[in-house]
C-alpha positions in Angstrom: 0.0 0.0 0.0 3.0 2.3 0.0 2.3 4.0 -3.3 -1.5 3.8 -3.2 -3.8 6.4 -1.8 -4.7 5.3 1.7 -7.8 5.8 3.8 -7.0 5.1 7.5 -9.8 4.9 9.9 -10.0 4.9 13.7 -13.6 3.7 14.2 -14.2 3.6 17.9 -17.1 3.3 20.3 -18.1 6.9 20.2 -16.4 8.5 17.1 -15.3 7.7 13.6 -12.1 9.4 12.4 -10.9 9.2 8.9 -7.5 10.3 7.4 -6.7 10.5 3.7 -3.0 10.0 2.7 -1.5 10.5 -0.7 2.1 9.2 -1.1 2.1 8.6 2.7 1.3 12.3 3.3 -1.8 13.3 5.2 -3.8 15.6 3.0 -7.3 15.6 4.6 -9.1 14.3 7.7 -12.7 14.1 8.8 -14.7 12.7 11.8 -18.2 12.1 12.8 -20.1 10.9 15.9 -21.0 7.6 14.2 -19.1 5.5 16.7 -20.1 1.8 17.0 -22.4 2.6 19.9 -24.5 4.7 17.5 -24.5 2.3 14.6 -26.9 -0.3 15.9 -29.2 -1.4 13.0 -27.4 0.8 10.5 -25.3 -0.2 7.5 -21.6 0.3 8.1 -21.0 0.5 4.3 -23.4 3.4 4.0 -22.0 5.2 7.0 -18.5 5.0 5.5 -19.7 6.0 2.1 -21.5 9.1 3.5 -18.3 10.2 5.2 -15.6 9.3 2.7 -17.3 8.3 -0.6 -16.1 11.3 -2.4 -12.5 10.4 -1.6 -13.1 7.0 -3.2 -14.5 8.7 -6.3 -11.5 11.1 -6.5 -9.0 8.2 -5.9 -10.4 5.0 -7.4 -7.3 3.0 -6.2 -7.9 4.0 -2.6 -7.0 1.3 -0.1 -8.7 1.2 3.3 -7.4 0.1 6.6 -9.5 0.4 9.8 -8.8 -0.1 13.5 -10.9 0.1 16.6 -14.2 -1.3 17.7 -15.3 -1.6 14.1 -13.6 -5.0 14.3 -15.4 -6.0 17.5 -18.4 -8.3 17.9 -20.7 -5.3 17.8 -18.8 -3.8 14.8 -18.8 -4.4 11.0 -17.0 -7.7 11.3 -15.4 -9.4 14.3 -11.7 -9.6 13.9 -9.9 -12.2 16.1 -7.5 -10.9 18.7 -3.8 -11.6 18.5 -2.1 -12.7 21.7 0.7 -11.1 23.6 3.5 -10.7 23.1 2.5 -8.8 19.9 4.5 -6.6 17.6 3.7 -4.8 14.4 4.3 -7.9 12.3 1.8 -9.9 14.4 -0.8 -7.1 14.0 -0.3 -7.1 10.2 -0.5 -10.9 10.0 -3.8 -10.8 11.9 -5.5 -8.4 9.6 -8.8 -9.5 8.2 -10.3 -8.3 4.9 -13.9 -7.8 4.0 -15.4 -6.6 0.8 -17.4 -3.3 0.8 -19.8 -2.5 -1.9 -18.2 0.9 -2.6 -14.6 0.7 -1.3 -13.8 -2.9 -2.3 -11.3 -4.6 0.0 -11.3 -3.2 3.5 -8.6 -4.4 6.0 -9.4 -4.6 9.7 -6.6 -4.5 12.2 -7.0 -7.0 15.1 -7.1 -6.1 18.7 -4.7 -7.7 21.3 -5.5 -10.1 24.1 -3.4 -10.7 27.2 -3.9 -13.8 29.3 -2.6 -13.8 32.9 -2.5 -17.5 33.8 -1.5 -16.8 37.4 -4.7 -14.8 38.0 -6.8 -16.7 35.4 -7.8 -13.4 33.8 -8.0 -12.0 30.3 -7.5 -8.4 29.3 -8.3 -6.9 25.9 -7.6 -3.9 23.7 -9.0 -2.9 20.4 -7.8 0.3 18.8 -5.1 1.2 21.3 -2.7 -1.3 19.7 -2.3 0.9 16.7 -1.3 3.8 18.9 1.3 1.7 20.6 2.5 0.4 17.2 3.4 4.0 16.4 5.6 4.1 19.5 7.2 0.7 19.6 10.3 1.4 17.4 11.2 4.4 19.6 10.7 2.8 23.0 13.6 1.3 25.0 13.8 -2.4 24.0 14.7 -3.5 27.5 11.3 -2.4 28.9 9.0 0.6 28.8 5.7 1.6 30.2 3.0 3.3 28.1 -0.2 4.8 29.5 -3.2 5.6 27.3 -5.6 7.4 29.6 -9.3 7.7 28.8 -12.6 5.9 29.2 -10.8 2.6 29.6 -7.2 3.5 30.6 -4.5 1.2 29.4 -1.2 0.6 31.1 1.0 -1.3 28.7 4.3 -3.0 29.3 6.5 -3.1 26.1 9.7 -4.9 25.5 11.8 -5.8 22.4 9.4 -3.9 20.1 6.3 -5.8 21.2 3.3 -5.4 23.5 4.3 -7.7 26.3 1.4 -7.3 28.8 -1.2 -4.7 29.8 -4.0 -3.9 32.3 -7.2 -1.9 31.7 -8.8 0.5 34.2 -12.4 1.7 34.0 -11.4 5.0 35.3 -12.9 7.4 32.8 -16.2 5.6 32.5 -16.6 5.3 36.3 -15.9 9.0 36.6 -18.5 9.9 33.9 -21.1 7.8 35.6 -20.4 9.2 39.1 -20.4 12.7 37.7 -23.7 12.3 36.0 -25.8 10.0 38.3 -24.4 9.9 41.8 -25.0 11.9 45.0 -21.2 11.8 45.5 -20.1 14.0 42.6 -23.2 14.5 40.6 -23.1 18.2 40.1 -21.8 18.0 36.5 -19.0 20.5 37.1 -15.7 20.3 35.3 -13.0 19.1 37.6 -10.0 21.3 38.3 -6.9 19.0 38.1 -4.7 21.7 39.6 -6.9 22.1 42.7 -6.2 21.0 46.2 -9.3 18.8 46.0 -7.7 16.8 43.2 -4.5 16.3 45.3 -6.7 15.4 48.3 -8.3 12.7 46.2 -4.8 11.3 45.2 -3.9 11.3 48.9 -7.1 9.5 50.0 -6.5 6.8 47.4 -3.6 5.6 49.6 -5.6 5.3 52.8 -7.0 2.0 54.1 -10.6 1.1 53.2 -10.4 0.5 49.5 -11.9 2.3 46.5 -15.6 2.0 47.4 -15.0 3.5 50.8 -12.8 6.2 49.4 -15.5 7.3 46.9 -18.0 7.6 49.8 -15.5 9.7 51.7 -15.7 12.2 48.8 -19.2 13.0 50.0 -18.2 13.1 53.7 -15.4 15.6 52.8 -18.2 17.9 51.6 -20.6 17.2 54.5 -17.9 17.8 57.1 -16.9 21.1 55.5 -13.4 20.0 54.3 -14.4 20.5 50.7 -17.0 22.6 48.8 -19.6 20.9 46.6 -17.9 22.5 43.6 -14.7 20.6 44.5 -16.2 17.2 44.4 -15.6 16.3 40.8 -11.9 17.1 41.2 -11.8 15.1 44.5 -13.5 12.0 43.0 -11.3 12.2 39.9 -8.2 12.2 42.1 -9.4 9.2 44.1 -10.1 7.2 40.9 -6.8 8.2 39.1 -4.9 7.7 42.3 -6.2 4.1 42.6 -5.4 3.5 39.0 -1.8 4.6 39.2 -1.1 2.8 42.5 -2.2 -0.5 40.9 -0.7 0.1 37.5 2.8 0.7 38.7 2.8 -2.7 40.4 3.0 -4.4 37.0 4.5 -1.5 35.0 7.2 -0.3 37.3 9.8 1.3 34.9 9.8 5.1 34.7 9.4 7.1 32.7 5.7 6.6 31.8 5.1 7.4 28.1 1.8 9.2 28.4 -0.2 9.3 25.1 -2.7 11.9 24.2 -3.7 15.5 24.4 -6.9 15.4 26.4 -8.3 16.3 29.8 -7.7 12.6 30.9 -4.1 12.9 29.8 -3.7 16.2 31.6 -5.2 14.7 34.8 -2.9 11.7 34.6 0.2 13.8 34.0 -0.6 15.9 37.0 -1.2 12.8 39.1 2.0 11.2 38.0 3.9 14.4 39.0 2.1 14.4 42.4 3.4 10.8 42.9 6.9 11.8 41.8 6.7 9.5 38.8 8.5 10.8 35.7 6.5 10.9 32.5 7.0 11.7 28.9 4.1 13.4 27.2 3.4 12.0 23.7 1.1 14.3 21.6 2.2 13.2 18.2 -0.3 11.3 16.0 1.0 7.8 16.9 -2.2 6.2 15.5 -1.3 7.5 12.1 2.3 6.3 12.3 1.2 2.9 13.6 -1.4 2.4 10.9 1.2 3.3 8.2 3.6 0.8 9.6 0.9 -1.9 9.6 -0.3 -0.9 6.1 3.2 -1.2 4.7 3.5 -4.7 6.1 0.2 -5.7 4.7 1.4 -4.6 1.3 4.7 -6.5 1.6 3.1 -9.7 2.9 0.3 -9.7 0.3 -1.5 -12.2 2.5 -4.6 -11.2 4.3 -7.3 -13.4 5.9 -10.5 -12.8 3.9 -14.2 -13.1 4.6 -17.0 -13.1 2.1 -19.5 -10.2 2.0 -22.9 -10.7 3.6 
């Protein structure tokens, strides 16, 4: 795919982001709110055509590579996970191709599965692997920690150019639910990550009692007068992120933490890491684009993709 026009898509749960590349140079990008959560009962081919059909008309040889929840059970076509340890060649080898009515062959990048036999648990990622792929060649080969904060934060241990292991934390989703629906932090205010309340939450996360007790203490901080109601979102965010970091560093101990993203969640995590005295490296480059290009180049060189028939 190196010399062909490329359409690279990050089709996640809440958004669809598309990037058009000519001669491996980004020339245009678009996005819509047509994430997988909003596509139930709709035709994926039609959604993609509505967003990018004119690009296909302008570039008939356009090749398409997609990542994210579009390859999940709820997506366009379920794409089997590859197991850890997984590098860029493993992701390229696990690509599945389907046939779209307008775009022809469409390649779906697989997610990654990590099995922990000691704990008898399974962890999964779908979409984040392409971001990590864009970092792997630059990370120390003897071990590095990558954090992708967000709705489902990922802490990833990388070694020798591969994803070795990872853990997922429901931090962002839990905070959104508490902010919207709970008596503890349900005032809907935007948290101030530079506030004393946020730092207090980080501190509380290290006390005895566990996460559920600490979340309730957020309300008692307000009722006892130690915090204003407006401070509660920052306090609860600090408690959640504090618990995440304290657990994550047990399995991803090597500093610095490569922190990916330019978002409120990334800012909050960066401030929390600084509070804990943990060195971090902020990565704001488009590592998804870089990772997808590396995978697309390997697909081109391998000329071997698992295929499925159209419906």
